[in-house]
C-alpha positions as CSV (number, residue, x, y, z in Angstrom):
1,X,-2.3,24.3,45.9
2,X,-5.6,22.5,46.1
3,X,-6.1,18.8,45.8
4,X,-7.7,19.3,42.4
5,X,-4.7,21.3,41.2
6,X,-2.3,18.7,42.5
7,X,-4.1,16.0,40.5
8,X,-4.1,18.1,37.3
9,X,-0.4,18.8,37.8
10,X,0.3,15.0,38.3
11,X,-1.7,14.1,35.2
12,X,0.1,16.6,33.0
13,X,3.5,15.5,34.4
14,X,2.9,11.8,33.8
15,X,1.5,12.5,30.3
16,X,4.6,14.4,29.5
17,X,6.8,11.5,30.6
18,X,4.7,9.2,28.4
19,X,5.0,11.4,25.4
20,X,8.8,11.6,25.9
21,X,9.0,7.8,26.0
22,X,7.0,7.6,22.8
23,X,9.4,10.1,21.1
24,X,12.3,7.8,21.6
25,X,13.1,6.7,18.0
26,X,14.8,3.4,17.4
27,X,14.3,3.1,13.6
28,X,15.6,5.4,11.0
29,X,13.2,4.4,8.2
30,X,10.1,2.3,7.6
31,X,8.8,1.9,4.0
32,X,7.2,-0.5,1.6
33,X,6.9,-1.4,-2.0
34,X,4.9,-3.7,-4.3
35,X,6.7,-7.0,-5.0
36,X,5.0,-9.7,-7.2
37,X,1.5,-8.6,-6.2
38,X,2.5,-8.5,-2.5
39,X,3.9,-5.7,-0.3
40,X,7.4,-5.9,1.0
41,X,8.0,-3.9,4.1
42,X,11.5,-2.9,5.2
43,X,13.0,-0.9,8.1
44,X,16.3,-0.3,10.0
45,X,16.8,-0.4,13.8
46,X,19.4,2.2,14.7
47,X,22.6,0.8,16.1
48,X,22.7,0.7,19.9
49,X,19.0,0.1,20.2
50,X,17.1,-3.1,20.8
51,X,13.6,-4.5,21.4
52,X,12.1,-7.9,22.4
53,X,10.3,-9.1,19.3
54,X,8.7,-7.2,16.4
55,X,5.0,-7.5,15.5
56,X,3.6,-6.3,12.2
57,X,0.1,-5.0,12.1
58,X,-2.1,-4.2,9.0
59,X,-5.3,-2.1,8.5
60,X,-7.4,-0.8,5.7
61,X,-8.9,2.1,7.6
62,X,-6.0,3.2,9.9
63,X,-8.2,2.4,12.9
64,X,-8.8,-1.4,13.1
65,X,-5.4,-3.2,13.0
66,X,-4.8,-6.9,12.8
67,X,-1.6,-8.8,13.4
68,X,-0.2,-10.2,10.1
69,X,3.2,-11.4,11.2
70,X,6.0,-11.3,13.8
71,X,9.8,-11.6,14.2
72,X,10.5,-13.2,17.6
73,X,13.6,-12.7,19.7
74,X,15.9,-9.8,20.5
75,X,16.1,-7.2,17.7
76,X,18.7,-4.6,17.0
77,X,22.5,-4.6,17.4
78,X,25.0,-3.0,19.7
79,X,26.8,-0.8,17.1
80,X,25.5,-1.1,13.5
81,X,22.1,-0.5,12.2
82,X,20.1,-3.8,11.8
83,X,17.9,-4.2,8.6
84,X,14.6,-6.1,8.8
85,X,11.9,-7.0,6.2
86,X,8.5,-8.6,6.0
87,X,6.5,-9.8,3.0
88,X,2.8,-9.3,3.3
89,X,1.3,-11.9,0.9
90,X,-2.3,-10.8,1.2
91,X,-2.7,-7.0,1.1
92,X,-6.1,-5.4,0.2
93,X,-6.2,-4.8,-3.5
94,X,-6.9,-1.4,-5.2
95,X,-7.1,0.5,-2.0
96,X,-4.9,2.0,0.8
97,X,-3.1,-0.3,3.1
98,X,-1.8,0.8,6.5
99,X,1.0,-0.8,8.5
100,X,2.4,-0.4,12.0
101,X,5.3,-2.1,13.8
102,X,5.2,-2.9,17.5
103,X,8.8,-2.9,18.7
104,X,8.5,-4.9,21.9
105,X,8.1,-2.6,25.0
106,X,9.3,0.4,22.9
107,X,5.8,0.8,21.5
108,X,4.4,1.3,18.1
109,X,5.7,3.1,15.0
110,X,3.6,5.7,13.3
111,X,1.4,4.3,10.5
112,X,2.9,3.6,7.1
113,X,0.3,4.3,4.3
114,X,0.7,2.4,0.9
115,X,-1.6,2.3,-2.1
116,X,-1.7,-1.2,-3.6
117,X,-2.9,-2.3,-7.0
118,X,-3.1,-6.0,-7.7
119,X,-2.3,-6.5,-11.4
120,X,-1.9,-10.3,-11.5
121,X,-0.6,-12.2,-14.5
122,X,-2.3,-9.7,-16.9
123,X,-0.1,-6.9,-15.9
124,X,-2.9,-4.4,-15.3
125,X,-6.1,-3.9,-13.3
126,X,-9.1,-1.6,-13.9
127,X,-12.1,-0.5,-12.0
128,X,-15.0,0.0,-11.7
129,X,-16.2,-2.8,-13.9
130,X,-19.0,-2.5,-14.9
131,X,-18.4,1.2,-15.7
132,X,-20.7,4.0,-16.7
133,X,-18.7,7.2,-17.5
134,X,-15.1,6.1,-16.8
135,X,-12.8,3.5,-15.4
136,X,-9.4,3.7,-13.7
137,X,-6.6,1.6,-14.9
138,X,-3.2,0.8,-13.4
139,X,-0.4,-0.9,-15.4
140,X,2.5,-2.6,-13.6
141,X,5.9,-1.0,-14.1
142,X,7.2,-4.1,-16.0
143,X,5.7,-2.6,-19.1
144,X,8.0,0.0,-20.8
145,X,5.7,1.6,-23.4
146,X,2.1,0.7,-22.4
147,X,-1.0,1.5,-24.4
148,X,-4.6,0.6,-23.8
149,X,-7.0,-0.2,-26.6
150,X,-10.8,-0.8,-26.2
151,X,-12.7,-2.7,-28.9
152,X,-16.5,-3.3,-29.3
153,X,-18.1,-6.6,-30.1
154,X,-17.6,-6.1,-33.9
155,X,-13.9,-5.6,-33.4
156,X,-14.0,-1.8,-34.0
157,X,-11.4,0.1,-32.0
158,X,-13.2,2.6,-29.8
159,X,-10.3,3.9,-27.5
160,X,-6.6,3.9,-27.9
161,X,-4.5,5.7,-25.3
162,X,-1.0,5.6,-24.0
163,X,-0.7,5.3,-20.2
164,X,2.1,5.6,-17.7
165,X,3.3,2.5,-15.8
166,X,3.0,2.7,-12.1
167,X,0.4,5.5,-12.1
168,X,-3.4,5.3,-11.9
169,X,-5.0,6.7,-15.1
170,X,-8.6,7.6,-15.7
171,X,-10.1,6.6,-19.0
172,X,-13.4,8.3,-20.1
173,X,-16.1,5.9,-21.4
174,X,-19.2,8.1,-21.5
175,X,-19.2,8.0,-25.4
176,X,-19.4,4.2,-25.3
177,X,-22.9,2.6,-25.7
178,X,-24.1,-0.2,-23.3
179,X,-22.4,-3.5,-24.0
180,X,-19.4,-5.7,-23.5
181,X,-16.0,-4.5,-24.7
182,X,-12.5,-5.9,-24.9
183,X,-9.6,-4.1,-23.3
184,X,-6.1,-4.9,-24.6
185,X,-2.8,-3.9,-23.0
186,X,0.0,-3.4,-25.4
187,X,3.7,-2.9,-24.7
188,X,4.9,-1.2,-27.9
189,X,3.3,-3.2,-30.6
190,X,3.0,-6.4,-28.6
191,X,-0.3,-7.4,-27.1
192,X,0.5,-8.3,-23.4
193,X,-3.0,-9.3,-22.2
194,X,-6.7,-8.6,-22.5
195,X,-9.9,-8.5,-20.4
196,X,-13.6,-7.7,-20.7
197,X,-15.2,-4.4,-19.8
198,X,-18.9,-4.0,-19.3
199,X,-20.4,-0.6,-20.1
200,X,-23.7,0.2,-18.4
């Protein structure tokens, strides 16, 4: 075996050990959900595993991560699974958010991908605004029977459409002329909130 072959063998061997170390799983789930216009992350460390501190990282492109929080001290328990949670108070609105955990010297988890829509006090968000041919609307799941109505400046109803809570819905606006419109969110027959839409 030549010196070059020995070096290649050593590289592959050490890489194999590194990959084996990375495959050592100490959490049994890692997920997140929207909570009051924030993102609540939760995970479990499998019983019998531990780490020295947990660091939470956030990204909007799954490449450039920034630390957003940490849980210091020894994590995990000897026998039972140990639950953990972290509330991210400032996720990026109306886009994908990515999260990773660094479990001490155990390394990083795989990335968790979450779509986040910030609805605020109005209970819905829509974009783009101004619009040209359509806008996307997302209604929070606190509304049981949501409907969207769009009115022109004279008060004439131009659009009336039921939408599904918790799902992004596309509303066509290509038939609207240029101007400012009022969007109303109704839950049943009750007006929940309203906002302005500009049509270009």
